[in-house]
VOKOL-437445 format. One record per residue: residue number from 1; chain; y negated, x, z negated of N, C-alpha, C in turn. Coordinates in steps of 0.02 Angstrom, whole numbers, padded with zeros to 5 digits, always signed. Atoms other than C-alpha are relative to their C-alpha. Example, Ala and Ser with C-alpha at 12.3 -4.5 7.8 and 13.67 -1.06 7.14 Angstrom:
REM VOKOL-437445
SITE pos unit    n.y    n.x    n.z   ca.y   ca.x   ca.z    c.y    c.x    c.z
SITE   1    A +00059 +00045 +00000 +00225 +00615 -00390 -00060 +00045 +00000
SITE   2    A +00059 -00042 +00003 +00053 +00684 -00357 -00055 -00039 -00037
***
This chain:
REM VOKOL-437445
SITE pos unit    n.y    n.x    n.z   ca.y   ca.x   ca.z    c.y    c.x    c.z
SITE   1    A +00065 -00004 -00032 -04430 +03261 -05088 -00012 -00064 +00039
SITE   2    A +00015 +00064 -00033 -04514 +03101 -05031 -00030 +00012 +00069
SITE   3    A +00028 -00003 -00067 -04578 +03062 -04858 -00073 +00023 -00004
SITE   4    A +00070 -00020 +00009 -04757 +03081 -04921 -00006 +00075 -00010
SITE   5    A +00002 -00072 +00012 -04722 +03257 -04984 +00017 +00040 +00062
SITE   6    A -00017 -00034 -00063 -04643 +03305 -04818 -00060 +00000 +00047
SITE   7    A +00060 +00004 -00042 -04798 +03245 -04726 -00054 +00047 -00025
SITE   8    A +00050 -00046 +00029 -04910 +03344 -04846 +00018 +00072 +00017
SITE   9    A -00021 -00068 -00016 -04807 +03502 -04819 -00011 +00015 +00074
SITE  10    A +00012 -00009 -00071 -04815 +03478 -04630 -00074 +00009 +00015
SITE  11    A +00072 -00006 -00009 -05003 +03454 -04639 -00025 +00068 -00025
SITE  12    A +00020 -00066 +00026 -05021 +03611 -04745 +00021 +00055 +00049
SITE  13    A -00023 -00049 -00049 -04920 +03707 -04615 -00047 +00001 +00061
SITE  14    A +00046 +00003 -00057 -05034 +03647 -04475 -00067 +00032 -00018
SITE  15    A +00063 -00030 +00022 -05189 +03696 -04575 +00008 +00076 -00005
SITE  16    A -00012 -00072 +00006 -05113 +03868 -04611 +00002 +00033 +00068
SITE  17    A -00002 -00028 -00068 -05076 +03898 -04427 -00070 +00003 +00031
SITE  18    A +00068 +00001 -00026 -05253 +03848 -04381 -00043 +00054 -00032
SITE  19    A +00039 -00052 +00034 -05326 +03964 -04512 +00020 +00070 +00025
SITE  20    A -00023 -00065 -00025 -05219 +04111 -04452 -00026 +00011 +00070
SITE  21    A +00027 -00006 -00068 -05270 +04077 -04272 -00075 +00014 -00002
SITE  22    A +00072 -00013 +00007 -05452 +04073 -04328 -00015 +00071 -00021
SITE  23    A +00011 -00069 +00022 -05438 +04240 -04417 +00015 +00049 +00057
SITE  24    A -00016 -00043 -00057 -05353 +04320 -04266 -00056 -00002 +00052
SITE  25    A +00054 +00007 -00048 -05487 +04252 -04151 -00064 +00032 -00026
SITE  26    A +00059 -00031 +00030 -05622 +04311 -04273 +00002 +00076 +00009
SITE  27    A -00006 -00072 -00009 -05555 +04488 -04258 -00008 +00021 +00073
SITE  28    A +00003 -00017 -00071 -05553 +04481 -04068 -00068 -00013 +00032
SITE  29    A +00064 +00019 -00031 -05723 +04402 -04032 -00054 +00050 -00019
SITE  30    A +00051 -00051 +00010 -05877 +04511 -04018 -00065 -00025 -00030
SITE  31    A +00066 +00022 +00022 -06031 +04404 -04052 +00003 -00030 -00071
SITE  32    A +00003 +00021 +00070 -06086 +04360 -04228 -00002 -00076 -00007
SITE  33    A +00002 +00073 +00004 -06116 +04176 -04190 +00070 -00030 -00002
SITE  34    A -00069 +00025 -00001 -05934 +04146 -04148 +00037 +00018 -00064
SITE  35    A -00032 -00020 +00063 -05880 +04243 -04301 -00022 -00045 -00058
SITE  36    A +00025 +00045 +00052 -05990 +04134 -04411 +00033 -00068 +00004
SITE  37    A -00032 +00065 -00008 -05917 +03975 -04339 +00074 +00004 -00020
SITE  38    A -00070 -00008 +00019 -05740 +04042 -04360 +00008 +00010 -00075
SITE  39    A -00005 -00006 +00073 -05776 +04089 -04540 -00007 -00069 -00033
SITE  40    A +00003 +00069 +00024 -05826 +03907 -04567 +00067 -00036 +00009
SITE  41    A -00066 +00029 -00011 -05659 +03857 -04491 +00048 +00021 -00055
SITE  42    A -00044 -00024 +00053 -05568 +03966 -04618 -00019 -00032 -00066
SITE  43    A +00023 +00031 +00062 -05675 +03898 -04760 +00022 -00073 -00004
SITE  44    A -00020 +00070 +00001 -05642 +03718 -04712 +00076 -00008 -00002
SITE  45    A -00073 +00000 +00006 -05457 +03759 -04691 +00022 +00009 -00072
SITE  46    A -00015 -00009 +00071 -05453 +03822 -04870 -00015 -00063 -00040
SITE  47    A +00017 +00063 +00033 -05540 +03664 -04926 +00052 -00054 +00015
SITE  48    A -00052 +00049 -00018 -05414 +03557 -04830 +00066 +00016 -00036
SITE  49    A -00061 -00019 +00036 -05271 +03655 -04909 -00003 -00023 -00072
SITE  50    A +00008 +00021 +00069 -05340 +03620 -05081 +00005 -00076 -00006
SITE  51    A -00003 +00073 +00003 -05363 +03435 -05044 +00072 -00024 +00009
SITE  52    A -00070 +00019 -00009 -05185 +03422 -04979 +00042 +00016 -00061
SITE  53    A -00036 -00019 +00061 -05120 +03514 -05132 -00015 -00049 -00056
SITE  54    A +00020 +00044 +00055 -05218 +03400 -05248 +00029 -00071 +00008
SITE  55    A -00031 +00066 -00009 -05134 +03246 -05172 +00067 -00004 -00036
SITE  56    A -00066 +00001 +00031 -04968 +03297 -05249 +00000 +00030 -00071
SITE  57    A +00005 -00029 +00067 -05029 +03383 -05409 -00058 -00031 -00037
SITE  58    A +00054 +00028 +00042 -05133 +03317 -05553 -00055 +00052 -00009
SITE  59    A +00058 -00042 +00011 -05307 +03391 -05556 -00059 -00045 -00015
SITE  60    A +00057 +00041 +00019 -05470 +03331 -05629 -00062 +00015 +00041
SITE  61    A +00061 -00019 -00036 -05592 +03418 -05513 +00007 -00005 +00075
SITE  62    A -00012 +00003 -00072 -05524 +03373 -05341 -00060 -00029 +00037
SITE  63    A +00056 +00031 -00036 -05669 +03259 -05294 -00062 +00043 -00002
SITE  64    A +00058 -00044 +00005 -05800 +03382 -05356 +00006 +00058 +00050
SITE  65    A -00011 -00054 -00048 -05722 +03521 -05251 -00012 -00025 +00071
SITE  66    A +00011 +00027 -00067 -05722 +03408 -05098 -00074 -00010 +00014
SITE  67    A +00072 +00011 -00010 -05904 +03361 -05122 -00037 +00066 +00008
SITE  68    A +00032 -00066 -00007 -05957 +03542 -05147 +00020 +00034 +00065
SITE  69    A -00022 -00029 -00063 -05856 +03591 -04996 -00039 -00025 +00060
SITE  70    A +00041 +00026 -00055 -05962 +03480 -04886 -00064 +00040 +00009
SITE  71    A +00059 -00042 -00006 -06107 +03596 -04923 +00012 +00061 +00044
SITE  72    A -00016 -00056 -00044 -06016 +03729 -04822 -00023 -00011 +00071
SITE  73    A +00025 +00015 -00067 -06075 +03641 -04665 -00072 +00021 +00010
SITE  74    A +00070 -00019 -00006 -06253 +03691 -04702 -00010 +00067 +00035
SITE  75    A +00006 -00065 -00033 -06222 +03869 -04644 +00008 -00007 +00075
SITE  76    A -00009 +00012 -00072 -06161 +03805 -04475 -00062 -00031 +00030
SITE  77    A +00061 +00031 -00025 -06314 +03696 -04456 -00057 +00051 +00003
SITE  78    A +00051 -00052 +00000 -06427 +03841 -04502 +00009 +00048 +00058
SITE  79    A -00013 -00045 -00056 -06343 +03954 -04375 -00018 -00033 +00066
SITE  80    A +00017 +00035 -00062 -06362 +03822 -04240 -00076 -00002 +00011
SITE  81    A +00073 +00000 -00006 -06548 +03810 -04277 -00027 +00069 +00018
SITE  82    A +00023 -00068 -00016 -06568 +03999 -04271 +00015 +00017 +00073
SITE  83    A -00018 -00016 -00069 -06474 +04015 -04106 -00039 -00040 +00051
SITE  84    A +00038 +00041 -00047 -06573 +03874 -04026 -00076 +00008 -00009
SITE  85    A +00071 -00014 +00013 -06740 +03946 -04087 -00037 -00060 -00029
SITE  86    A +00032 +00056 +00035 -06775 +03791 -04191 -00005 -00064 +00040
SITE  87    A +00003 +00061 -00040 -06759 +03666 -04048 +00051 -00050 -00026
SITE  88    A -00047 +00052 +00021 -06677 +03500 -04087 +00036 -00029 +00059
***
């Protein structure tokens, strides 16, 4: 196992811990706004896990998945606009 692979595994572990903490917090929080933001955290964690996995494995659609994953931020922006009543 090379140094690069060790770093990738460590990064995947950090992402996994962050995702688990987000899910636990999602179950404990009461308001829907926080739950929506935490669901985005889990979504982006899954995207980061895939990107880290694709660094060590051959895949042909890694860049397409990353670009489509950036569209996941639109739900967060929409929620922010709704909670602020459309103010900028």
